[in-house]
C-alpha positions in Angstrom: 0.2 0.1 0.2 2.7 2.6 0.7 4.8 1.4 -2.4 1.4 2.2 -4.2 1.4 5.7 -2.8 4.8 6.4 -3.6 4.7 5.3 -7.1 1.6 7.4 -7.4 3.5 10.4 -5.9 6.5 10.0 -8.4 4.1 9.5 -11.5 2.3 12.7 -10.6 5.5 14.6 -9.8 6.6 14.1 -13.4 3.7 16.5 -14.2 5.4 19.2 -12.0 8.9 18.5 -13.2 7.8 19.3 -16.7 5.3 22.3 -16.0 7.6 25.3 -17.4 8.7 23.0 -20.4 7.6 23.1 -24.0 4.0 22.0 -24.9 6.0 19.2 -26.8 7.4 17.6 -23.8 4.8 18.5 -21.0 1.7 17.3 -23.1 2.6 13.5 -23.3 4.5 13.4 -20.0 1.3 14.6 -18.5 -1.2 12.7 -20.3 1.0 9.2 -19.6 1.5 10.3 -15.9 -2.1 11.0 -15.1 -3.0 7.7 -17.0 -0.7 5.7 -15.3 -1.7 7.0 -12.0 -5.2 6.4 -12.7 -4.6 2.7 -13.6 -2.5 2.4 -10.6 -5.4 3.7 -8.3 -7.6 0.9 -10.2 -5.0 -1.8 -9.4 -4.7 -0.5 -5.7 -8.7 -0.9 -5.4 -8.6 -4.3 -6.9 -5.9 -5.5 -4.6 -8.0 -3.8 -1.7 -11.0 -5.6 -2.8 -9.2 -9.1 -3.0 -7.8 -8.5 0.4 -11.4 -8.0 1.8 -12.8 -11.0 0.2 -9.9 -13.3 1.4 -10.2 -12.1 4.9 -14.1 -12.3 4.9 -13.8 -15.9 3.5 -11.0 -16.9 6.0 -13.1 -15.6 8.8 -16.2 -17.6 7.8 -13.9 -20.6 7.7 -12.3 -20.3 10.8 -15.6 -19.5 12.8 -17.1 -22.3 11.0 -14.4 -24.4 12.4 -14.9 -23.1 16.2 -18.5 -24.7 16.1 -18.1 -27.0 18.9 -20.9 -29.2 20.0 -21.3 -32.4 22.6 -22.3 -34.6 19.5 -19.0 -35.2 17.7 -20.4 -36.9 14.7 -19.2 -40.6 15.7 -21.1 -43.3 17.9 -18.1 -44.6 20.3 -17.4 -44.0 23.6 -14.8 -41.5 24.6 -14.0 -43.0 27.9 -14.5 -39.6 30.0 -17.6 -38.3 31.5 -20.2 -36.4 29.1 -20.3 -33.0 31.3 -16.8 -32.3 30.1 -15.5 -31.5 33.8 -11.8 -32.5 33.2 -10.4 -30.2 35.6 -9.8 -31.5 39.5 -11.0 -29.1 42.1 
């Protein structure tokens, strides 16, 4: 994220560097810099959406794995009390 912002600053600083130069130099540099910065902003937005989706997916997965009930899905005996009082008082 920081690298993207630094790259945006560098691309847009090219516009300021050619501000007082001839139109044949400043025109193409300005257009290329602004288009590159716009494309980079959309790329950063895409990365943010992908990160949010992965975070949401993993959070849902981990919460579903935490689902703990007394019925473990099998019929054999565990050999311990069903009240799950393992600590000795």
